[in-house]
C-alpha positions in Angstrom: 22.9 10.3 -25.7 22.2 7.3 -27.7 21.3 4.6 -25.3 23.2 1.8 -27.0 27.0 4.0 -26.0 25.9 4.2 -22.3 27.9 2.6 -19.9 26.2 1.2 -17.0 28.2 0.1 -13.5 27.0 -0.4 -10.2 27.6 2.7 -8.7 24.5 4.0 -10.7 23.0 2.4 -7.8 24.7 4.6 -5.0 23.8 8.1 -4.1 20.7 9.9 -4.6 17.9 9.1 -6.7 17.3 5.2 -8.6 19.1 3.8 -11.0 16.0 4.0 -12.9 16.5 7.9 -12.6 20.4 8.4 -13.5 18.9 6.1 -16.5 16.7 8.9 -17.7 19.5 11.7 -16.9 22.2 10.2 -19.6 19.2 9.2 -21.7 16.3 11.3 -21.8 13.1 9.2 -23.2 11.7 12.8 -24.6 14.1 12.9 -27.5 12.5 9.6 -28.7 8.8 11.0 -29.4 8.1 10.0 -33.2 10.4 6.9 -32.7 9.9 3.0 -32.6 11.3 3.7 -28.9 8.4 6.1 -28.2 6.4 4.8 -25.0 9.8 2.8 -23.5 11.7 4.0 -21.0 15.1 4.5 -20.1 15.1 0.9 -18.7 13.7 -0.9 -20.9 15.8 0.8 -24.2 18.6 -0.8 -22.2 16.5 -4.5 -22.0 16.3 -3.9 -25.4 19.8 -2.8 -26.4 21.1 -7.1 -24.9 17.7 -8.1 -26.0 16.8 -9.5 -22.6 13.1 -10.1 -22.6 11.5 -10.6 -19.0 7.8 -11.4 -20.1 6.1 -14.1 -22.0 6.5 -17.2 -24.1 9.6 -16.0 -25.4 11.2 -14.8 -22.1 15.1 -14.5 -21.8 16.9 -17.1 -19.1 17.9 -15.1 -16.3 22.1 -15.5 -17.2 21.1 -13.7 -20.3 21.7 -10.3 -17.6 25.0 -11.8 -17.1 26.8 -12.1 -20.4 28.3 -8.9 -20.4 29.2 -6.6 -16.8 26.9 -3.5 -18.4 23.8 -6.1 -19.0 24.8 -7.0 -15.4 24.3 -3.9 -13.8 20.5 -4.5 -15.1 19.9 -6.8 -12.5 18.9 -5.1 -9.3 16.5 -3.0 -11.1 14.7 -5.7 -12.6 14.0 -7.2 -9.3 13.5 -4.0 -7.8 10.1 -3.4 -10.8 8.9 -6.8 -10.7 8.2 -7.2 -6.2 6.9 -3.3 -6.8 5.1 -4.9 -9.1 3.5 -7.5 -6.7 3.1 -4.7 -3.9 0.9 -2.6 -6.3 -1.3 -5.8 -7.2 -2.6 -5.8 -3.8 -5.1 -3.0 -4.0 -6.2 -3.6 -0.2 -3.7 -1.4 1.1 -3.6 1.3 -1.4 -7.8 1.6 -1.2 -7.7 2.7 2.4 -5.1 5.6 1.8 -5.4 8.8 1.5 -2.1 10.5 0.7 1.7 8.2 0.0 4.5 10.7 1.1 8.2 9.6 -0.2 10.9 10.8 2.6 14.4 10.7 2.3 14.7 10.6 6.1 14.8 7.5 9.4 12.6 10.5 10.8 9.3 11.6 9.8 6.9 13.8 11.6 3.3 14.2 10.1 0.5 17.0 10.0 -2.2 17.2 12.6 -5.3 19.5 12.9 -6.6 21.3 15.6 -9.3 23.5 16.2 -11.4 25.2 19.3 -14.3 23.1 18.6 -14.3 19.0 17.7 -15.7 19.5 13.8 -14.0 21.3 11.2 -17.2 24.4 10.1 -16.8 27.8 9.2 -18.6 29.6 12.1 -20.4 32.3 11.2 -18.4 35.7 12.2 -19.7 38.8 13.2 -18.2 42.1 12.2 -14.8 43.3 14.2 -15.5 39.5 15.6 -12.6 37.3 15.7 -12.4 34.6 13.1 -12.0 31.1 14.3 -8.4 29.5 14.0 -7.8 25.7 12.7 -3.5 25.5 13.6 -1.7 23.0 10.9 1.2 21.6 13.2 3.6 19.0 13.1 2.3 15.9 15.6 4.6 15.3 18.8 5.5 11.9 17.7 7.8 10.6 14.7 6.0 8.0 12.2 7.2 4.5 13.4 8.7 3.3 10.2 9.3 -0.3 9.4 11.6 -2.3 7.4 9.7 -5.6 5.6 11.8 -7.4 3.5 12.8 -11.4 2.0 16.3 -12.9 1.6 16.4 -14.5 -2.4 18.9 -17.1 -1.8 19.9 -18.8 -5.0 23.3 -20.3 -6.0 23.5 -18.9 -10.0 24.2 -22.3 -11.6 20.7 -22.8 -9.8 18.7 -20.7 -11.8 21.1 -19.6 -14.6 19.2 -21.2 -17.3 15.3 -20.2 -16.0 12.6 -18.3 -17.6 12.5 -14.4 -16.3 8.5 -14.8 -16.8 8.6 -17.3 -13.8 11.3 -15.9 -11.8 9.3 -13.3 -12.0 6.8 -14.4 -10.6 8.3 -15.7 -7.9 9.7 -12.1 -7.2 6.0 -10.9 -7.3 4.8 -12.9 -4.6 7.8 -11.9 -2.4 6.3 -8.1 -3.0 3.0 -9.0 -2.3 4.1 -10.8 1.5 6.0 -7.1 1.5 2.3 -5.8 1.0 0.5 -7.8 3.3 3.1 -7.0 6.4 2.5 -3.1 5.8 -1.4 -3.9 5.6 -0.8 -5.0 9.0 0.9 -2.5 10.4 -2.0 0.4 8.8 -3.9 -1.8 10.3 -2.7 -1.3 13.6 -2.7 2.6 13.3 -5.8 2.5 12.2 -7.4 0.7 15.4 -4.7 1.8 17.8 -3.2 5.2 16.6 0.2 6.7 16.1 1.3 7.1 19.0 -0.1 10.5 19.4 -2.5 12.0 21.2 -6.1 11.1 21.0 -5.0 9.1 17.5 -6.7 6.0 18.7 -10.4 4.7 17.1 -13.2 5.2 18.5 -14.6 1.7 19.1 -18.1 0.6 19.2 -19.6 -3.0 20.0 -22.5 -4.7 18.6 -25.5 -5.2 20.2 -25.4 -8.5 20.0 -23.0 -11.9 19.5 -24.2 -11.4 15.8 -24.0 -8.4 13.4 -27.1 -7.1 12.7 -27.5 -3.9 10.1 -28.4 -1.8 12.8 -24.8 -2.1 14.1 -24.0 -1.1 10.7 -26.5 1.9 10.8 -25.2 3.0 14.3 -21.8 2.9 12.6 -23.1 4.8 9.6 -24.6 7.7 12.1 -21.0 8.1 14.3 -19.9 9.6 11.1 -19.9 13.4 11.5 -18.3 15.3 9.1 -16.7 12.9 7.2 -18.3 10.2 4.9 -18.1 6.1 5.7 -16.8 4.9 2.3 -15.4 2.0 2.9 -15.5 -1.2 5.3 -12.1 -3.1 6.5 -13.6 -6.2 7.8 -12.1 -9.4 9.1 -13.3 -12.7 6.7 -15.4 -13.5 9.1 -17.2 -10.3 9.6 -16.7 -9.6 5.9 -19.1 -12.7 5.6 -21.7 -11.5 8.1 -22.1 -8.3 6.1 -23.3 -10.6 3.0 -25.1 -12.6 4.7 -27.4 -9.6 5.9 -30.8 -9.9 4.6 -30.2 -6.4 3.4 -27.8 -7.5 1.0 -29.4 -10.2 -0.6 -31.4 -7.2 -2.6 -31.1 -7.7 -6.8 -29.5 -4.0 -7.1 -25.7 -5.6 -5.0 -26.4 -8.5 -6.4 -26.0 -7.3 -9.7 -22.9 -4.7 -8.1 -21.0 -7.3 -7.5 -21.2 -9.2 -10.9 -21.0 -6.7 -12.6 -17.7 -5.0 -11.1 -16.5 -7.8 -9.0 -16.4 -5.0 -5.9 -18.4 -5.3 -2.3 -20.8 -2.6 -2.1 -22.5 -2.6 1.5 -26.5 -1.3 2.0 -25.5 1.9 3.4 -22.9 2.4 -0.1 -19.1 1.8 1.2 -17.2 0.1 -0.1 -16.1 -3.4 1.2 -12.9 -4.7 1.8 -12.0 -7.9 3.0 -8.7 -8.8 4.7 -6.9 -11.1 7.2 -4.9 -8.6 8.9 -8.2 -7.2 10.8 -8.9 -9.3 13.7 -11.5 -11.5 13.8 -14.8 -10.1 14.6 -13.6 -6.3 13.7 -14.9 -3.8 11.1 -13.3 -1.1 10.6 -14.8 1.5 8.9 -13.1 4.9 7.6 -13.4 7.8 5.3 -10.6 6.5 2.8 -10.3 9.9 1.4 -8.7 11.9 4.8 -8.3 9.4 7.0 -4.4 7.3 6.3 -1.0 8.7 5.2 1.7 6.0 4.4 5.3 7.5 4.5 7.4 5.8 2.6 11.6 6.3 3.0 12.9 5.5 -0.4 11.8 2.8 -3.4 12.2 -1.0 -2.9 16.1 -1.5 -2.3 17.9 -4.8 -3.2 21.6 -5.8 -2.5 23.0 -4.8 -5.9 26.2 -5.7 -4.9 25.3 -9.2 -4.2 23.2 -9.3 -7.1 25.9 -7.9 -9.6 29.1 -9.6 -7.9 28.0 -13.1 -6.9 25.3 -13.5 -9.1 22.3 -13.8 -6.3 23.5 -16.4 -3.4 21.8 -14.4 -0.7 20.8 -10.8 -1.2 17.9 -8.6 0.4 14.8 -7.4 -0.9 13.4 -4.5 1.4 11.1 -1.6 1.7 10.9 1.0 4.2 7.3 2.6 5.3 5.2 3.8 8.3 2.0 5.0 8.5 0.0 8.1 10.6 -3.7 9.3 11.1 -4.7 12.4 9.6 -7.7 13.3 11.2 -9.0 10.5 13.7 -12.4 11.2 13.2 -12.0 9.9 10.1 -12.0 6.2 11.6 -14.0 4.2 13.4 -14.3 0.4 14.8 -17.1 -1.9 15.0 -16.3 -5.1 17.1 -18.7 -7.9 17.9 -19.2 -8.3 21.1 -18.5 -11.9 22.7 -21.2 -14.0 24.3 -20.9 -14.4 28.4 -19.4 -17.5 29.8 -23.2 -18.7 31.0 -23.9 -18.8 26.8 -26.7 -16.1 27.5 -25.2 -13.6 25.2 -28.2 -11.9 23.3 -29.3 -12.6 19.9 -29.9 -9.7 16.8 
């Protein structure tokens, strides 16, 4: 079907699948190979059809979406994509995820591995002896899903002449707010667990009231069978790590200046976030510590966006987190000074 003849309406947002997926069914991108439209998805071809430019200095005004009934049906997907872009720009959350699972229900159980020994290892098996087993089973508790979102409040008359590139900036910021809240949820699960038995993290305390390199070594030593490849630290602890004399080596400084990525003397990537409680460092093996369950894509109130031309419309995302391997997460907290000020210093 030619992309210029597709009939668009808000019913395409209903039922299973997303609006973009429905468009792809009606107008498969594969049929455009070798044409000037190759590289565009079905939604982008619809933007081209109505000459709507969402970025750049020549971006269209918001009112261009509402020039026809068909083009108005494209507006909720534009909002959703801009918000998702803002969520994806916050790379801290994606850096600590081992798995991202899309679900189509509000009830979800993750898996748990149980074995006879705490370590996952292959034991020598004598001839005729029973092979040690590892059981994979559903956790006894459901993943706690939370809806995060923002309400868009603006009249069409107030924004109809605003350019889409400016409006996209505001929508990306909404996505950033949602991602920050989801990171706070992830941090809570990393520290306190997901509600299943034994999912809370092992918590260590610094030897003195100030962070020392030996504290990081002890933290690293606690990882057996897993790699400590990521440190997620509160701003004060991230600064304390950077102020360690071991971080003053020319190699560490050159690596940061070349890539912008903070490393540590122990080889772990250092991530700073205000979502982590003050005086706390979360050490983890990012490849097997945390699962994110997402119930659908970013959703918008398409009826209000199309019929009422904005006014009030909710933008939401539903997600939850589960611990995959509790042993892959350790938490280091700063020792508090005694009331008399006699706390030891390293």
